[in-house]
KOLGUKE-345883 format. One record per residue (C-alpha): residue number from 1; x, y, z. Coordinates in steps of 0.1 Angstrom, whole numbers, plus 5000, padded with zeros to 4 digits. Layout:
<dodrens>
DODREN     k      x      y      z
DODREN   NUM      X      Y      Z
...
</dodrens>
This chain:
<dodrens>
DODREN     k      x      y      z
DODREN     1   8954   5136   0694
DODREN     2   8977   5155   0667
DODREN     3   8963   5188   0675
DODREN     4   8969   5179   0712
DODREN     5   9004   5169   0704
DODREN     6   9010   5200   0685
DODREN     7   8999   5221   0712
DODREN     8   9023   5207   0736
DODREN     9   9053   5210   0711
DODREN    10   9041   5246   0706
DODREN    11   9043   5253   0741
DODREN    12   9077   5243   0744
DODREN    13   9089   5263   0716
DODREN    14   9117   5287   0719
DODREN    15   9127   5320   0706
DODREN    16   9159   5306   0694
DODREN    17   9162   5295   0656
DODREN    18   9153   5258   0652
DODREN    19   9174   5234   0636
DODREN    20   9161   5222   0600
DODREN    21   9149   5187   0594
DODREN    22   9175   5169   0572
DODREN    23   9149   5164   0544
DODREN    24   9147   5199   0536
DODREN    25   9182   5210   0548
DODREN    26   9192   5210   0509
DODREN    27   9166   5236   0502
DODREN    28   9185   5262   0529
DODREN    29   9214   5275   0504
DODREN    30   9192   5285   0471
DODREN    31   9167   5297   0498
DODREN    32   9191   5318   0515
DODREN    33   9209   5330   0483
DODREN    34   9173   5342   0467
DODREN    35   9162   5362   0501
DODREN    36   9195   5376   0507
DODREN    37   9183   5412   0499
DODREN    38   9155   5406   0520
DODREN    39   9175   5392   0548
DODREN    40   9196   5420   0548
DODREN    41   9167   5446   0552
DODREN    42   9155   5422   0582
DODREN    43   9185   5426   0600
DODREN    44   9181   5462   0602
DODREN    45   9152   5453   0627
DODREN    46   9167   5427   0652
DODREN    47   9141   5428   0677
DODREN    48   9116   5413   0653
DODREN    49   9104   5377   0666
DODREN    50   9073   5360   0665
DODREN    51   9062   5346   0699
DODREN    52   9045   5318   0691
DODREN    53   9034   5306   0726
DODREN    54   9018   5341   0731
DODREN    55   9001   5338   0697
DODREN    56   8988   5305   0706
DODREN    57   8979   5315   0740
DODREN    58   8957   5345   0725
DODREN    59   8941   5322   0701
DODREN    60   8931   5298   0728
DODREN    61   8916   5325   0749
DODREN    62   8896   5340   0721
DODREN    63   8881   5302   0715
DODREN    64   8872   5299   0755
DODREN    65   8859   5332   0752
DODREN    66   8839   5322   0721
DODREN    67   8826   5290   0739
DODREN    68   8815   5310   0769
DODREN    69   8798   5335   0750
DODREN    70   8780   5306   0728
DODREN    71   8770   5284   0758
DODREN    72   8764   5308   0785
DODREN    73   8737   5331   0788
DODREN    74   8744   5361   0815
DODREN    75   8714   5376   0833
DODREN    76   8709   5404   0857
DODREN    77   8692   5391   0891
DODREN    78   8662   5412   0889
DODREN    79   8653   5435   0918
DODREN    80   8619   5443   0932
DODREN    81   8611   5480   0934
DODREN    82   8616   5480   0974
DODREN    83   8651   5466   0967
DODREN    84   8661   5495   0944
DODREN    85   8687   5506   0970
DODREN    86   8704   5475   0968
DODREN    87   8713   5482   0930
DODREN    88   8749   5496   0920
DODREN    89   8757   5533   0913
DODREN    90   8781   5548   0893
DODREN    91   8817   5561   0904
DODREN    92   8816   5598   0905
DODREN    93   8849   5603   0891
DODREN    94   8883   5614   0905
DODREN    95   8869   5645   0923
DODREN    96   8852   5648   0955
DODREN    97   8817   5662   0960
DODREN    98   8810   5689   0984
DODREN    99   8785   5683   1010
DODREN   100   8764   5713   1020
DODREN   101   8731   5703   1038
DODREN   102   8738   5694   1073
DODREN   103   8706   5694   1101
DODREN   104   8720   5703   1135
DODREN   105   8755   5705   1144
DODREN   106   8786   5683   1145
DODREN   107   8801   5685   1178
DODREN   108   8832   5706   1183
DODREN   109   8850   5677   1199
DODREN   110   8842   5652   1173
DODREN   111   8875   5642   1153
DODREN   112   8888   5650   1119
DODREN   113   8888   5620   1097
DODREN   114   8870   5599   1072
DODREN   115   8842   5578   1077
DODREN   116   8845   5548   1052
DODREN   117   8822   5519   1042
DODREN   118   8825   5490   1024
DODREN   119   8799   5474   1001
DODREN   120   8792   5454   0970
DODREN   121   8786   5475   0938
DODREN   122   8787   5450   0909
DODREN   123   8800   5457   0873
DODREN   124   8775   5460   0844
DODREN   125   8740   5462   0862
DODREN   126   8741   5439   0892
DODREN   127   8748   5406   0904
DODREN   128   8743   5378   0876
DODREN   129   8731   5342   0869
DODREN   130   8741   5325   0839
DODREN   131   8721   5297   0820
DODREN   132   8735   5269   0801
DODREN   133   8728   5233   0790
DODREN   134   8751   5225   0822
DODREN   135   8722   5240   0844
DODREN   136   8723   5277   0865
DODREN   137   8751   5293   0883
DODREN   138   8745   5324   0903
DODREN   139   8759   5351   0923
DODREN   140   8752   5349   0959
DODREN   141   8737   5380   0977
DODREN   142   8768   5390   0993
DODREN   143   8790   5392   0960
DODREN   144   8796   5423   0938
DODREN   145   8829   5442   0934
DODREN   146   8835   5465   0965
DODREN   147   8830   5501   0965
DODREN   148   8843   5524   0992
DODREN   149   8820   5552   1001
DODREN   150   8839   5579   1021
DODREN   151   8828   5611   1040
DODREN   152   8856   5636   1049
DODREN   153   8851   5659   1076
DODREN   154   8877   5687   1085
DODREN   155   8871   5716   1105
DODREN   156   8872   5750   1089
DODREN   157   8897   5770   1109
DODREN   158   8882   5803   1101
DODREN   159   8848   5799   1112
DODREN   160   8841   5783   1149
DODREN   161   8818   5753   1146
DODREN   162   8820   5750   1108
DODREN   163   8831   5720   1090
DODREN   164   8842   5711   1055
DODREN   165   8827   5681   1043
DODREN   166   8832   5659   1010
DODREN   167   8820   5626   0997
DODREN   168   8837   5605   0976
DODREN   169   8832   5571   0962
DODREN   170   8855   5545   0941
DODREN   171   8856   5508   0932
DODREN   172   8885   5487   0950
DODREN   173   8903   5479   0917
DODREN   174   8914   5445   0926
DODREN   175   8933   5423   0897
DODREN   176   8899   5407   0887
DODREN   177   8881   5442   0886
DODREN   178   8904   5454   0860
DODREN   179   8902   5422   0838
DODREN   180   8865   5426   0834
DODREN   181   8865   5466   0834
DODREN   182   8893   5461   0803
DODREN   183   8865   5439   0789
DODREN   184   8836   5460   0793
DODREN   185   8814   5431   0798
DODREN   186   8808   5400   0823
DODREN   187   8836   5377   0819
DODREN   188   8838   5355   0853
DODREN   189   8813   5328   0857
DODREN   190   8794   5329   0891
DODREN   191   8813   5298   0909
DODREN   192   8799   5293   0942
DODREN   193   8757   5288   0942
DODREN   194   8743   5268   0915
DODREN   195   8739   5234   0897
DODREN   196   8769   5214   0904
DODREN   197   8778   5208   0868
DODREN   198   8774   5245   0861
DODREN   199   8795   5255   0891
DODREN   200   8823   5230   0884
DODREN   201   8827   5244   0848
DODREN   202   8828   5278   0856
DODREN   203   8857   5268   0879
DODREN   204   8873   5252   0849
DODREN   205   8867   5281   0825
DODREN   206   8875   5307   0850
DODREN   207   8910   5295   0858
DODREN   208   8917   5286   0821
DODREN   209   8906   5321   0810
DODREN   210   8917   5343   0841
DODREN   211   8941   5321   0863
DODREN   212   8917   5322   0892
DODREN   213   8888   5302   0902
DODREN   214   8865   5336   0910
DODREN   215   8866   5372   0913
DODREN   216   8887   5390   0941
DODREN   217   8855   5411   0958
DODREN   218   8870   5431   0985
DODREN   219   8837   5441   0994
DODREN   220   8834   5437   1031
DODREN   221   8853   5456   1056
DODREN   222   8881   5484   1059
DODREN   223   8906   5483   1087
DODREN   224   8939   5499   1097
DODREN   225   8972   5485   1108
DODREN   226   9007   5503   1113
DODREN   227   8991   5534   1097
DODREN   228   8979   5516   1066
DODREN   229   8946   5513   1052
DODREN   230   8932   5482   1038
DODREN   231   8899   5468   1021
DODREN   232   8892   5433   1025
DODREN   233   8870   5404   1018
DODREN   234   8872   5367   1024
DODREN   235   8883   5355   0993
DODREN   236   8917   5373   0988
DODREN   237   8944   5391   1004
DODREN   238   8938   5424   1015
DODREN   239   8942   5457   0994
DODREN   240   8962   5487   1005
DODREN   241   8940   5520   1000
DODREN   242   8953   5557   0998
DODREN   243   8926   5566   1022
DODREN   244   8927   5602   1008
DODREN   245   8920   5593   0972
DODREN   246   8905   5561   0975
DODREN   247   8931   5546   0949
DODREN   248   8938   5509   0953
DODREN   249   8976   5507   0959
DODREN   250   8986   5470   0958
DODREN   251   8979   5436   0974
DODREN   252   8991   5433   1009
DODREN   253   9019   5408   1004
DODREN   254   9020   5399   1039
DODREN   255   9057   5402   1049
DODREN   256   9072   5389   1016
DODREN   257   9049   5361   1013
DODREN   258   9049   5344   1045
DODREN   259   9011   5346   1046
DODREN   260   9000   5331   1014
DODREN   261   8962   5327   1018
DODREN   262   8931   5350   1021
DODREN   263   8925   5360   1056
DODREN   264   8893   5370   1077
DODREN   265   8873   5403   1069
DODREN   266   8875   5409   1111
DODREN   267   8913   5406   1120
DODREN   268   8919   5421   1154
DODREN   269   8944   5437   1174
DODREN   270   8956   5418   1204
DODREN   271   8953   5440   1235
DODREN   272   8985   5453   1247
DODREN   273   9007   5443   1221
DODREN   274   8989   5461   1192
DODREN   275   8996   5429   1171
DODREN   276   8972   5418   1144
DODREN   277   8955   5383   1148
DODREN   278   8944   5370   1114
DODREN   279   8929   5335   1103
DODREN   280   8926   5322   1068
DODREN   281   8904   5293   1055
DODREN   282   8911   5271   1025
DODREN   283   8889   5245   1006
DODREN   284   8918   5221   1009
DODREN   285   8943   5213   1036
DODREN   286   8954   5229   1058
DODREN   287   8918   5243   1062
DODREN   288   8924   5267   1088
DODREN   289   8955   5287   1098
DODREN   290   8962   5316   1122
DODREN   291   8987   5345   1121
DODREN   292   8999   5369   1144
DODREN   293   9014   5400   1126
DODREN   294   9039   5423   1143
DODREN   295   9022   5458   1155
DODREN   296   9048   5476   1128
DODREN   297   9033   5453   1100
DODREN   298   9068   5440   1093
DODREN   299   9071   5405   1109
DODREN   300   9050   5375   1111
DODREN   301   9054   5368   1148
DODREN   302   9033   5335   1146
DODREN   303   9016   5312   1125
DODREN   304   9002   5280   1131
DODREN   305   8980   5252   1111
DODREN   306   8949   5245   1136
DODREN   307   8945   5211   1122
DODREN   308   8908   5214   1113
DODREN   309   8892   5184   1098
DODREN   310   8868   5204   1074
DODREN   311   8869   5236   1057
DODREN   312   8845   5259   1080
DODREN   313   8837   5295   1071
DODREN   314   8849   5317   1098
DODREN   315   8840   5353   1094
DODREN   316   8858   5367   1126
DODREN   317   8882   5358   1152
DODREN   318   8878   5369   1190
DODREN   319   8906   5381   1214
DODREN   320   8910   5386   1250
DODREN   321   8942   5396   1268
DODREN   322   8959   5362   1265
DODREN   323   8938   5340   1239
DODREN   324   8925   5338   1205
DODREN   325   8889   5328   1203
DODREN   326   8882   5303   1176
DODREN   327   8848   5298   1161
DODREN   328   8844   5262   1144
DODREN   329   8808   5262   1134
DODREN   330   8790   5240   1109
DODREN   331   8790   5264   1077
DODREN   332   8813   5247   1054
DODREN   333   8829   5244   1021
DODREN   334   8835   5212   1004
DODREN   335   8846   5206   0970
DODREN   336   8838   5167   0973
DODREN   337   8802   5176   0979
DODREN   338   8800   5198   0951
DODREN   339   8815   5170   0926
DODREN   340   8790   5147   0940
DODREN   341   8761   5169   0929
DODREN   342   8757   5190   0964
DODREN   343   8762   5224   0973
DODREN   344   8798   5241   0975
DODREN   345   8788   5260   1005
DODREN   346   8760   5247   1031
DODREN   347   8752   5250   1067
DODREN   348   8751   5213   1079
DODREN   349   8724   5212   1104
DODREN   350   8736   5182   1121
DODREN   351   8771   5191   1120
DODREN   352   8792   5199   1153
DODREN   353   8796   5233   1167
DODREN   354   8827   5242   1192
DODREN   355   8844   5274   1202
DODREN   356   8883   5269   1208
DODREN   357   8905   5291   1231
DODREN   358   8938   5292   1222
DODREN   359   8969   5310   1239
DODREN   360   8981   5337   1217
DODREN   361   9010   5322   1202
DODREN   362   8997   5285   1207
DODREN   363   8994   5255   1182
DODREN   364   8965   5230   1171
DODREN   365   8975   5210   1204
DODREN   366   8972   5241   1226
DODREN   367   8934   5247   1219
DODREN   368   8909   5236   1246
DODREN   369   8876   5232   1228
DODREN   370   8840   5236   1242
DODREN   371   8815   5218   1224
DODREN   372   8781   5238   1221
DODREN   373   8749   5238   1204
DODREN   374   8751   5237   1165
DODREN   375   8745   5273   1153
DODREN   376   8759   5300   1132
DODREN   377   8781   5328   1140
DODREN   378   8795   5355   1117
DODREN   379   8802   5385   1141
DODREN   380   8814   5384   1176
DODREN   381   8803   5414   1197
DODREN   382   8836   5410   1221
DODREN   383   8856   5383   1242
DODREN   384   8869   5389   1277
DODREN   385   8883   5371   1305
DODREN   386   8864   5366   1339
DODREN   387   8885   5348   1364
DODREN   388   8884   5312   1353
DODREN   389   8860   5317   1324
DODREN   390   8865   5334   1290
DODREN   391   8832   5352   1278
DODREN   392   8822   5350   1242
DODREN   393   8797   5375   1231
DODREN   394   8781   5371   1196
DODREN   395   8755   5373   1172
DODREN   396   8738   5337   1168
DODREN   397   8714   5320   1147
DODREN   398   8702   5287   1141
DODREN   399   8710   5287   1105
DODREN   400   8729   5309   1080
DODREN   401   8718   5332   1057
DODREN   402   8747   5325   1036
DODREN   403   8745   5312   1007
DODREN   404   8709   5320   1011
DODREN   405   8677   5303   1009
DODREN   406   8676   5269   0990
DODREN   407   8672   5285   0956
DODREN   408   8676   5254   0932
DODREN   409   8636   5250   0923
DODREN   410   8640   5281   0904
DODREN   411   8662   5309   0910
DODREN   412   8649   5330   0886
DODREN   413   8614   5329   0901
DODREN   414   8627   5334   0937
DODREN   415   8639   5366   0930
DODREN   416   8614   5379   0908
DODREN   417   8585   5370   0936
DODREN   418   8605   5380   0966
DODREN   419   8596   5361   0999
DODREN   420   8561   5374   1005
DODREN   421   8539   5344   1015
DODREN   422   8523   5341   1050
DODREN   423   8544   5310   1057
DODREN   424   8574   5325   1048
DODREN   425   8571   5353   1069
DODREN   426   8566   5331   1098
DODREN   427   8597   5312   1091
DODREN   428   8617   5346   1086
DODREN   429   8605   5359   1121
DODREN   430   8618   5329   1138
DODREN   431   8652   5320   1154
DODREN   432   8663   5302   1123
DODREN   433   8681   5329   1103
DODREN   434   8676   5362   1123
DODREN   435   8705   5364   1148
DODREN   436   8700   5373   1184
DODREN   437   8726   5383   1211
DODREN   438   8740   5354   1229
DODREN   439   8769   5347   1256
DODREN   440   8790   5317   1262
DODREN   441   8806   5315   1291
DODREN   442   8838   5287   1290
DODREN   443   8854   5275   1323
DODREN   444   8890   5270   1314
DODREN   445   8896   5248   1346
DODREN   446   8863   5225   1346
DODREN   447   8854   5228   1307
DODREN   448   8817   5237   1317
DODREN   449   8799   5256   1295
DODREN   450   8772   5282   1302
DODREN   451   8749   5295   1274
DODREN   452   8725   5326   1276
DODREN   453   8705   5327   1243
DODREN   454   8685   5361   1233
DODREN   455   8703   5384   1257
DODREN   456   8682   5413   1236
DODREN   457   8651   5394   1237
DODREN   458   8630   5378   1213
DODREN   459   8615   5407   1196
DODREN   460   8645   5420   1178
DODREN   461   8671   5404   1159
DODREN   462   8703   5421   1157
DODREN   463   8737   5420   1134
DODREN   464   8767   5439   1127
DODREN   465   8780   5447   1161
DODREN   466   8805   5472   1170
DODREN   467   8821   5485   1204
DODREN   468   8843   5511   1214
DODREN   469   8874   5494   1198
DODREN   470   8895   5503   1231
DODREN   471   8879   5479   1250
DODREN   472   8883   5450   1224
DODREN   473   8896   5418   1246
DODREN   474   8885   5434   1279
DODREN   475   8851   5433   1300
DODREN   476   8827   5461   1285
DODREN   477   8793   5475   1294
DODREN   478   8779   5485   1258
DODREN   479   8775   5471   1223
DODREN   480   8758   5485   1194
DODREN   481   8742   5467   1166
DODREN   482   8721   5470   1136
DODREN   483   8685   5461   1142
DODREN   484   8669   5437   1115
DODREN   485   8637   5450   1101
DODREN   486   8618   5419   1098
DODREN   487   8588   5430   1079
DODREN   488   8612   5445   1054
DODREN   489   8631   5412   1050
DODREN   490   8600   5391   1045
DODREN   491   8588   5411   1016
DODREN   492   8623   5414   1000
DODREN   493   8645   5387   1005
DODREN   494   8672   5413   1015
DODREN   495   8681   5423   1048
DODREN   496   8676   5458   1057
DODREN   497   8682   5474   1091
DODREN   498   8656   5498   1109
DODREN   499   8678   5509   1136
DODREN   500   8707   5508   1157
DODREN   501   8702   5495   1194
DODREN   502   8727   5502   1223
DODREN   503   8729   5470   1247
DODREN   504   8724   5480   1281
DODREN   505   8698   5482   1268
DODREN   506   8685   5511   1245
DODREN   507   8675   5513   1208
DODREN   508   8679   5542   1188
DODREN   509   8649   5542   1158
DODREN   510   8656   5558   1125
DODREN   511   8625   5572   1104
DODREN   512   8601   5547   1091
DODREN   513   8615   5533   1056
DODREN   514   8649   5545   1063
DODREN   515   8674   5519   1067
DODREN   516   8710   5519   1080
DODREN   517   8745   5500   1072
DODREN   518   8780   5501   1082
DODREN   519   8778   5519   1114
DODREN   520   8809   5527   1136
DODREN   521   8818   5540   1168
DODREN   522   8838   5575   1168
DODREN   523   8855   5577   1204
DODREN   524   8857   5611   1220
DODREN   525   8892   5624   1220
DODREN   526   8903   5625   1259
DODREN   527   8869   5605   1265
DODREN   528   8872   5584   1299
DODREN   529   8839   5566   1299
DODREN   530   8836   5535   1277
DODREN   531   8805   5555   1258
DODREN   532   8823   5588   1253
DODREN   533   8817   5591   1219
DODREN   534   8794   5590   1187
DODREN   535   8777   5566   1166
DODREN   536   8783   5572   1128
DODREN   537   8763   5554   1101
DODREN   538   8750   5557   1065
DODREN   539   8716   5558   1061
DODREN   540   8691   5556   1030
DODREN   541   8656   5570   1031
DODREN   542   8635   5552   1006
DODREN   543   8601   5575   1008
DODREN   544   8626   5602   0992
DODREN   545   8653   5581   0978
DODREN   546   8681   5600   0995
DODREN   547   8715   5589   1012
DODREN   548   8725   5605   1048
DODREN   549   8748   5602   1072
DODREN   550   8738   5603   1109
DODREN   551   8757   5613   1138
DODREN   552   8745   5603   1175
DODREN   553   8757   5610   1208
DODREN   554   8765   5575   1222
DODREN   555   8757   5588   1260
DODREN   556   8725   5604   1250
DODREN   557   8717   5576   1227
DODREN   558   8678   5578   1225
DODREN   559   8680   5616   1219
DODREN   560   8676   5628   1183
DODREN   561   8708   5627   1160
DODREN   562   8732   5658   1167
DODREN   563   8738   5659   1132
DODREN   564   8722   5645   1099
DODREN   565   8745   5651   1067
DODREN   566   8726   5647   1033
DODREN   567   8746   5633   1006
DODREN   568   8749   5642   0969
DODREN   569   8748   5606   0958
DODREN   570   8727   5576   0966
DODREN   571   8746   5552   0987
DODREN   572   8734   5514   0980
DODREN   573   8731   5494   1013
DODREN   574   8765   5476   1022
DODREN   575   8787   5461   1049
DODREN   576   8811   5474   1073
DODREN   577   8825   5508   1081
DODREN   578   8851   5525   1100
DODREN   579   8861   5559   1112
DODREN   580   8894   5566   1105
DODREN   581   8910   5599   1123
DODREN   582   8933   5616   1099
DODREN   583   8964   5634   1109
DODREN   584   8968   5670   1097
</dodrens>
């Protein structure tokens, strides 16, 4: 108790000269006389002061670090040989690398710009797990510091049909990235998946040591608004990026703090207005808020608490011409569940699921809710209005792949062995965690729900959808999705995508043992039809261990790629990509 009281007193200490206690006041005069020469010397340095608070804080941090180093053992989550392209790569430095190997021809009408894909690239060797007397805690497979991989395409004006192509990668330098980079070793304890005591202690120690519960990942998506470019993940604000250098500029302080929570990795531009519609979740009330940001990015036009009674993980919002589309499904975050020994994040199979249709500038009372069969949706393909109905098309699965298979039996053994047993193969090829394309038609007048499952059939599971963004919120004919390679996931435990499908309905297979990520639609300048443009995607050939970029004519989708660009560096599998046209 004495030490605790002393700590409190020190925290309140001032840099001003304190008064002397009465019992030692009589020492002051002789001491002053004896030390006058020294005091005269010290007077020449008026800025010398002892910041006791800072010293105590630094000592406390060192003690906490020593405690963590003593109690917790960090270990890399092992990768199987078939998972080698999930391993991180090093930054290539400040320079860009020239790309010279191009098979085929990049079309003359392909726009100049940069194709960027975001994805996890963990520091210090890979995703971590910790062991301690409090149990295990683990990074989820979707964690890891964000790294941007950029391919710059610019026409060579001197030679017709010639392009200057450059490649660059760079970590998104969030505040927490800088903290760990400076330490030169893992610091943050995994704080989502694991044994309840270990996760709770990770919360406490991360806050005491770093001031935040967990790392800011910024590893999921990239987007543009008001001619500014951002990297984003669900657990923090977006980071503005210099698209030319990939330097991280600053956190997006949305309109001077009028939005104070993280927001979705998939904000949507409202049809007609160009306003940015965002949502943000929190583990405590208010659980779910929606915001509308002006087209110029300078004003929060609208903000509403949607009055949720739980924290539901909502990865994407939908928009139509008049409405916002809200997905309230039973993948939840619950701190009280964690305290009672359960998981922080869990898919509640018996929980309710509903889709809300909300006027663009509405509030919680204006939402019309439609009950649907419990399921999990991370990605919306598109939403649009059709007479009295709002049509929602999305990738639907019966269960969630996040946080992942129940691994509390033996996490290390699971990752070492992979998921290779016959029974697990059968489980993985069912509808349980593999998403299929689904359509809900929600009648705003009658409240009726018409649901069509498996629009793409039972044979193929598909995720990471994209469309021509000019048709966001409008009726569209075509969508493009990455096709899950089920034989690969059953053997490795990680999702890989063996092709891109064009719905309406065609499929583009890529060579055996080659997988894609971050596909994006590139509109043709002056194009009229919805599929006037190209599909561009990063790929990795695992036989040759080389990374490439494929460009496919969206109209002639089943033809061979018009161009295959071989990259000078390996690009690990990641998440979402975007093509950003660049002004000259």
